[in-house]
KESE-993631 format. One record per residue (C-alpha): residue number from 1; z, x, y. Coordinates in Angstrom, 3 decimals. Layout:
! KESE-993631
 num       up     east    north
 NUM        Z        X        Y
...
END
This chain:
! KESE-993631
 num       up     east    north
   1   18.993   23.805    8.178
   2   16.166   21.551    7.080
   3   16.372   19.464    3.907
   4   14.456   22.053    1.894
   5   16.528   24.938    3.249
   6   19.760   23.093    2.471
   7   18.532   22.320   -1.044
   8   17.769   25.997   -1.645
   9   21.333   26.820   -0.588
  10   22.684   24.409   -3.196
  11   23.703   21.786   -0.624
  12   23.312   18.072   -1.379
  13   22.789   16.587    2.076
  14   23.706   12.997    2.997
  15   19.988   12.149    2.962
  16   19.625   13.529   -0.567
  17   22.622   11.495   -1.709
  18   21.151    8.293   -0.249
  19   17.838    8.979   -2.000
  20   19.656    9.674   -5.267
  21   21.445    6.318   -5.056
  22   18.208    4.475   -4.298
  23   16.438    6.145   -7.209
  24   19.372    5.865   -9.663
  25   19.291    9.613  -10.171
  26   21.946   12.327   -9.848
  27   22.232   13.958   -6.434
  28   21.787   17.354   -8.054
  29   18.436   16.275   -9.470
  30   17.189   15.288   -6.019
  31   18.498   18.544   -4.549
  32   16.661   20.581   -7.154
  33   13.407   18.675   -6.641
  34   13.618   19.083   -2.860
  35   14.264   22.803   -3.296
  36   11.172   23.075   -5.494
  37    9.026   21.131   -3.023
  38    8.142   18.444   -5.571
  39   10.135   15.923   -3.509
  40   10.112   15.483    0.272
  41   12.614   13.512    2.348
  42   10.942   12.995    5.746
  43   13.860   12.485    8.150
  44   13.693   13.865   11.682
  45   17.158   14.862   12.919
  46   16.567   12.611   15.968
  47   15.629    9.489   13.978
  48   19.165    8.152   13.758
  49   18.232    4.663   12.506
  50   16.418    5.944    9.400
  51   17.338    5.026    5.854
  52   16.042    8.128    4.032
  53   13.500    7.871    1.234
  54   12.280   10.440   -1.247
  55    8.593   10.966   -1.982
  56    7.499   12.908   -5.030
  57    7.187   13.294   -8.774
  58    9.722   11.290  -10.768
  59   10.497    8.915   -7.901
  60    9.355    5.380   -7.170
  61    5.936    5.157   -5.543
  62    6.339    4.604   -1.804
  63    3.959    2.781    0.543
  64    2.960    3.282    4.160
  65    1.712    0.772    6.743
  66   -0.641    1.875    9.527
  67   -0.533    0.181   12.922
  68   -0.726    1.064   16.597
  69   -2.308    0.446   19.983
  70   -6.033    0.901   20.592
  71   -8.283    0.484   23.603
  72   -9.622   -2.794   22.211
  73   -6.207   -4.197   21.281
  74   -3.342   -3.361   23.625
  75   -0.876   -6.031   22.494
  76    2.438   -4.248   22.020
  77    4.163   -7.464   20.967
  78    1.682   -7.986   18.119
  79    2.130   -4.428   16.880
  80    5.909   -4.885   16.845
  81    5.436   -8.072   14.818
  82    3.522   -5.956   12.301
  83    6.452   -3.539   12.258
  84    8.871   -6.371   11.514
  85    6.597   -7.646    8.736
  86    6.447   -4.196    7.150
  87   10.229   -3.935    7.247
  88   10.614   -7.453    5.811
  89    8.537   -6.439    2.782
  90   10.499   -3.224    2.320
  91    7.759   -0.749    3.204
  92    9.170    2.749    3.218
  93    6.978    4.199    5.973
  94    5.132    3.151    9.114
  95    2.479    5.291   10.763
  96    1.928    4.788   14.481
  97   -1.764    5.559   14.951
  98   -1.832    4.554   18.622
  99   -4.690    6.198   20.458
 100   -4.738    4.520   23.852
 101   -2.849    5.288   27.040
 102    0.742    6.524   27.157
 103    1.760    5.667   23.624
 104    5.265    7.094   23.688
 105    6.823    3.875   25.019
 106    5.826    1.990   21.872
 107    6.619    4.923   19.618
 108   10.129    5.405   21.024
 109   10.892    1.705   20.536
 110    9.541    1.938   16.981
 111   11.675    4.955   16.098
 112   14.770    3.398   17.624
 113   14.387    0.155   15.662
 114   12.998    1.279   12.321
 115   14.965    2.297    9.221
 116   11.592    3.192    7.664
 117   10.289    6.712    8.145
 118    7.789    7.060   10.988
 119    4.609    9.083   10.845
 120    1.985    9.951   13.445
 121   -1.301   11.816   13.826
 122   -0.805   13.858   17.011
 123   -4.546   14.480   17.226
 124   -5.075   10.772   17.937
 125   -2.659   10.855   20.831
 126   -3.945   14.051   22.424
 127   -6.611   12.504   24.641
 128   -4.351    9.874   26.199
 129   -1.290   12.104   26.368
 130   -3.090   15.027   27.982
 131   -5.638   13.012   29.990
 132   -8.323   15.578   29.195
 133  -11.732   15.420   27.553
 134  -11.782   16.811   24.017
 135  -13.618   20.044   24.852
 136  -11.163   20.830   27.663
 137   -8.073   20.682   25.446
 138   -6.549   24.060   24.595
 139   -4.691   25.120   21.468
 140   -1.442   25.101   23.457
 141   -2.207   21.545   24.566
 142   -2.374   20.407   20.947
 143    0.964   22.095   20.269
 144    2.475   20.266   23.259
 145    1.601   16.932   21.680
 146    3.138   17.954   18.338
 147    6.279   19.067   20.143
 148    6.496   15.772   22.053
 149    6.227   13.714   18.850
 150    8.862   15.855   17.148
 151   11.257   15.491   20.072
 152   10.811   11.702   19.995
 153   11.984   11.545   16.370
 154    8.801   11.310   14.275
 155    9.599   12.020   10.606
 156    6.227   13.222    9.343
 157    2.978   14.205   11.030
 158   -0.536   14.356    9.711
 159   -1.882   17.744   10.751
 160   -5.526   18.497    9.920
 161   -5.021   22.221    9.377
 162   -7.254   22.627    6.320
 163  -10.629   22.086    7.987
 164  -11.132   25.707    8.949
 165  -14.409   27.596    9.215
 166  -14.613   28.164    5.458
 167  -14.216   24.465    4.729
 168  -16.735   23.542    7.436
 169  -19.258   25.891    5.839
 170  -18.888   24.012    2.524
 171  -19.271   20.701    4.342
 172  -22.485   21.785    6.078
 173  -23.961   23.205    2.905
 174  -23.233   20.157    0.740
 175  -25.112   17.506    2.814
 176  -22.842   14.511    2.419
 177  -23.907   10.877    2.498
 178  -21.177    9.839    4.939
 179  -20.285   13.195    6.533
 180  -16.727   13.280    7.978
 181  -14.905    9.928    8.021
 182  -11.424   11.144    8.937
 183  -10.912   10.248   12.600
 184   -8.630   13.212   13.233
 185  -10.829   15.471   11.123
 186  -13.965   14.519   13.017
 187  -12.253   15.254   16.354
 188  -11.118   18.678   15.169
 189  -14.610   19.404   13.830
 190  -16.151   18.365   17.148
 191  -13.648   20.509   19.080
 192  -14.423   23.514   16.897
 193  -18.163   23.072   17.327
 194  -17.988   22.522   21.101
 195  -15.602   25.398   21.818
 196  -16.709   27.850   19.133
 197  -13.068   28.367   18.144
 198  -11.212   28.204   14.846
 199   -9.213   25.049   14.103
 200   -6.140   25.483   16.349
 201   -3.832   23.899   13.751
 202   -4.992   26.539   11.259
 203   -5.135   29.483   13.658
 204   -1.694   28.742   15.110
 205   -0.202   27.293   11.949
 206    2.993   29.319   12.226
 207    3.585   27.867   15.696
 208    3.085   24.367   14.314
 209    5.599   25.055   11.560
 210    8.131   26.432   14.024
 211    8.063   23.162   15.975
 212    8.314   21.025   12.844
 213   11.161   23.055   11.374
 214   13.245   22.683   14.547
 215   13.436   18.906   14.011
 216   13.020   18.836   10.201
 217    9.659   17.086   10.483
 218    7.671   16.951    7.240
 219    4.093   18.149    7.534
 220    1.553   15.841    5.934
 221   -1.448   18.075    5.438
 222   -4.377   15.875    6.421
 223   -7.559   15.734    4.362
 224  -10.156   15.927    7.122
 225  -12.912   16.212    4.527
 226  -11.815   13.355    2.299
 227  -14.748   11.414    0.838
 228  -15.785    8.342    2.821
 229  -18.015    7.045    0.038
 230  -17.902    7.274   -3.728
 231  -21.046    9.431   -3.554
 232  -19.144   12.142   -1.662
 233  -16.094   12.218   -3.941
 234  -15.048   15.473   -5.616
 235  -17.697   17.449   -3.748
 236  -17.533   21.047   -2.559
 237  -16.244   20.098    0.892
 238  -13.323   18.064   -0.455
 239  -12.310   20.728   -2.971
 240  -12.803   23.570   -0.501
 241  -10.375   21.940    1.910
 242   -7.961   21.167   -0.921
 243   -7.808   24.869   -1.790
 244   -6.908   25.616    1.829
 245   -4.231   22.914    1.742
 246   -2.650   24.548   -1.298
 247   -2.396   27.811    0.618
 248   -0.936   26.022    3.657
 249    1.591   24.229    1.437
 250    3.145   27.505    0.309
 251    3.220   28.841    3.866
 252    5.077   25.741    5.062
 253    7.646   25.979    2.271
 254    8.219   29.640    3.129
 255    9.016   28.586    6.700
 256   11.490   25.890    5.609
 257    9.198   22.918    6.258
 258    8.772   20.064    3.771
 259    5.219   19.192    2.738
 260    3.115   16.255    1.644
 261   -0.605   16.597    0.936
 262   -3.084   13.848    1.730
 263   -5.839   12.855   -0.672
 264   -9.136   11.061   -1.145
 265  -10.232    7.802    0.443
 266  -13.234    6.658   -1.658
 267  -13.670    7.566   -5.310
 268  -15.108    6.046   -8.476
 269  -12.603    4.947  -11.107
 270  -13.548    7.632  -13.590
 271  -12.796   10.487  -11.151
 272   -9.350    9.452   -9.926
 273   -7.116   10.785  -12.711
 274   -8.778   14.210  -12.679
 275   -8.436   14.412   -8.897
 276   -4.719   13.716   -9.074
 277   -4.238   16.467  -11.653
 278   -6.360   18.881   -9.620
 279   -4.425   18.211   -6.420
 280   -1.059   18.723   -8.042
 281   -2.305   21.946   -9.581
 282   -3.897   23.403   -6.441
 283   -1.053   22.275   -4.168
 284    1.772   23.485   -6.408
 285    3.227   20.072   -7.226
 286    3.709   18.950   -3.616
 287    3.954   15.171   -3.079
 288    0.525   13.549   -2.880
 289   -0.301   10.846   -0.318
 290   -3.518    8.840   -0.824
 291   -5.477    6.266    1.153
 292   -6.652    3.997   -1.642
 293   -8.744    5.434   -3.171
 294  -11.325    2.687   -2.656
 295  -13.233    2.394   -5.909
 296  -16.396    0.789   -4.535
 297  -18.101    0.729   -1.144
 298  -19.556   -2.793   -1.206
 299  -16.537   -5.025   -0.570
 300  -15.901   -5.206    3.193
 301  -13.365   -7.942    3.795
 302  -11.791   -7.255    0.392
 303  -10.969   -3.566    0.635
 304   -7.277   -4.280    0.112
 305   -8.355   -5.113   -3.459
 306  -10.663   -2.115   -3.959
 307   -7.854    0.055   -2.593
 308   -5.135   -1.464   -4.778
 309   -7.217   -0.860   -7.890
 310   -7.665    2.798   -6.999
 311   -4.110    3.178   -5.758
 312   -2.630    1.920   -9.014
 313   -4.710    4.386  -11.018
 314   -3.948    7.227   -8.598
 315   -0.199    6.633   -8.621
 316   -0.109    6.213  -12.396
 317   -1.703    9.655  -12.612
 318    0.462   11.523  -10.127
 319    0.065   10.205   -6.570
 320    3.461    9.617   -4.979
 321    2.719    7.775   -1.736
 322    0.141    5.041   -1.096
 323   -1.246    4.200    2.323
 324   -2.043    0.512    2.525
 325   -5.538   -0.778    3.226
 326   -6.109   -4.232    4.705
 327   -9.004   -6.716    4.388
 328  -10.023   -5.603    7.891
 329  -10.741   -2.015    6.798
 330  -14.141   -0.828    8.088
 331  -14.430   -4.008   10.199
 332  -11.760   -4.304   12.920
 333   -8.133   -3.761   13.824
 334   -6.060   -5.800   11.347
 335   -4.185   -8.889   12.510
 336   -0.827  -10.032   11.157
 337   -2.341  -11.817    8.147
 338   -4.430   -8.746    7.290
 339   -1.339   -6.561    7.431
 340    0.506   -8.874    5.047
 341   -2.385   -8.916    2.567
 342   -2.599   -5.136    2.690
 343    1.132   -4.691    2.174
 344    1.292   -7.052   -0.802
 345   -1.754   -5.528   -2.501
 346   -0.356   -2.027   -2.088
 347    3.117   -2.990   -3.292
 348    1.532   -4.478   -6.412
 349   -0.360   -1.229   -6.999
 350    2.746    0.898   -6.459
 351    4.900   -1.193   -8.799
 352    2.214   -1.307  -11.483
 353    2.017    2.476  -11.320
 354    5.802    2.843  -11.556
 355    5.749    0.849  -14.783
 356    3.017    3.108  -16.151
 357    4.913    6.248  -15.078
 358    8.101    5.051  -16.739
 359   10.164    5.088  -13.555
 360   13.719    4.075  -14.570
 361   14.324    0.373  -13.913
 362   10.721   -0.458  -12.998
 363   10.240   -2.808  -15.961
 364   13.568   -4.543  -15.367
 365   12.128   -6.500  -12.423
 366    9.245   -7.773  -14.565
 367   11.576   -8.636  -17.431
 368   13.752  -10.693  -15.087
 369   10.667  -12.592  -13.901
 370    9.497  -13.162  -17.468
 371   12.911  -14.459  -18.450
 372   12.850  -16.897  -15.513
 373    9.376  -18.065  -16.559
 374   10.556  -18.633  -20.112
 375   13.425  -20.742  -18.772
 376   11.089  -22.389  -16.205
 377   13.575  -21.490  -13.484
 378   11.463  -21.870  -10.355
 379   14.097  -20.778   -7.838
 380   14.695  -17.518   -9.655
 381   10.949  -16.924   -9.919
 382   10.545  -17.405   -6.171
 383   13.443  -15.060   -5.444
 384   11.982  -12.326   -7.656
 385    8.374  -12.591   -6.445
 386    6.930   -9.880   -4.193
 387    5.928  -12.720   -1.848
 388    8.285  -15.561   -2.691
 389    7.227  -17.670    0.300
 390    3.617  -17.753   -0.867
 391    4.633  -18.476   -4.464
 392    6.778  -21.399   -3.345
 393    4.061  -22.759   -1.043
 394    1.512  -22.702   -3.886
 395    3.887  -24.465   -6.267
 396    4.872  -27.144   -3.773
 397    1.334  -27.799   -2.519
 398    0.537  -29.761   -5.738
 399    3.939  -30.587   -7.210
 400    4.110  -31.378  -10.931
 401    5.325  -34.670  -12.278
 402    7.579  -32.718  -14.628
 403    9.607  -29.991  -12.896
 404    9.786  -28.134  -16.202
 405    6.126  -27.178  -15.791
 406    3.553  -26.712  -13.041
 407    0.579  -28.849  -12.041
 408   -1.847  -26.664  -14.013
 409   -0.517  -27.495  -17.476
 410    1.848  -30.400  -16.901
 411    3.471  -31.497  -20.136
 412    1.167  -29.165  -22.058
 413    2.992  -26.159  -20.604
 414    3.324  -23.591  -23.386
 415    6.796  -22.539  -22.242
 416    7.979  -26.157  -22.176
 417    6.518  -26.939  -25.593
 418    7.967  -23.884  -27.297
 419   11.363  -24.245  -25.660
 420   11.663  -27.839  -26.873
 421   10.674  -27.013  -30.444
 422   13.076  -24.044  -30.589
 423   15.823  -26.331  -29.259
 424   15.145  -28.827  -32.068
 425   13.614  -31.400  -29.703
 426   10.453  -33.461  -30.068
 427    7.393  -32.790  -27.927
 428    5.865  -35.985  -26.569
 429    2.837  -35.749  -24.304
 430    2.039  -39.391  -23.620
 431    5.434  -40.857  -22.792
 432    7.644  -40.591  -19.743
 433   10.252  -38.156  -21.060
 434   10.944  -35.138  -18.847
END
């Protein structure tokens, strides 16, 4: 049985118990939430190295790192370094978005080595895997790629099943500024237009679910019509597809397949909270996975910041899973430094949201840091920091004369001053006392 089928039978699986321990929640609570669909535990039965994680309402916000091989960057060693960096920072998921050549060699090595859950977008891999032009690919061909990824051990797959003919009609009628910006969504749209057929992932959805259920792969319902600019946010096309995704969510649950639903990419600040509420309502409380949202379109080179702003607001208002965005977004494939910046920005957003959501224990981390700052305990501060290496490097680059302060304030450090007064000591700023 899959996780959701086991949960409905009253069974607390080993994966559920691991998630419960990580979340400091009773195993029965996790079982109930999985049974209801409000929590997903993506864990392919063939991914034996995985350390299961739960995604959903009431749980800590999880983050995903995208990487993979492309035609312009075929360095497998570099991509594996990105994997190691993601694991070092405790990222819960890695998506292999490889779209060049025979990608399964890299993907198999990734699945074998990674305790993080692994996701893919089979549509990206179809061209290289099948060695066919887009228009020549059949519906059965697409299913072959999904089956291959499932057999390899992929834990969740983005399937763009919601962009059917009804959703395309809304897209055409609405005249967007940036049209379709989802790579997988644009390929499905092009295939539909060139062949005259319905979206194969929608038309043969039951076949897709049968494959996923066999390996307990979670379906991540892709938002092919997500907004690619703030001008296109919350338009008819986005909402039309979201309605379809709600329908597909229930069908997947009925077939014993866990579900996540993907959400908007670009969106103004004032629309984010309402979108999160709308998604949860239309998709029956299924876990929500967002890219960003990016809250402005004018910051290329800094989109890890625009994304973190939107991601924090989204997660505080119901999003459960944040996909990182790097400074290279919209510009090029990210290098190792870009990946690190994207991870850190997204982890900050996720943790800030967990504090706002009242996740048990979220504030404890901050309180420990604040206590170390009060005591001016630098080693503890570095050990608690999201990026302790960077914090230490900054501190040591201009070392203070007084180790009970930093080089910004020196002896005028507010913590130092107050601590001394409360300890009954004098505060002298001109002498040599330390």
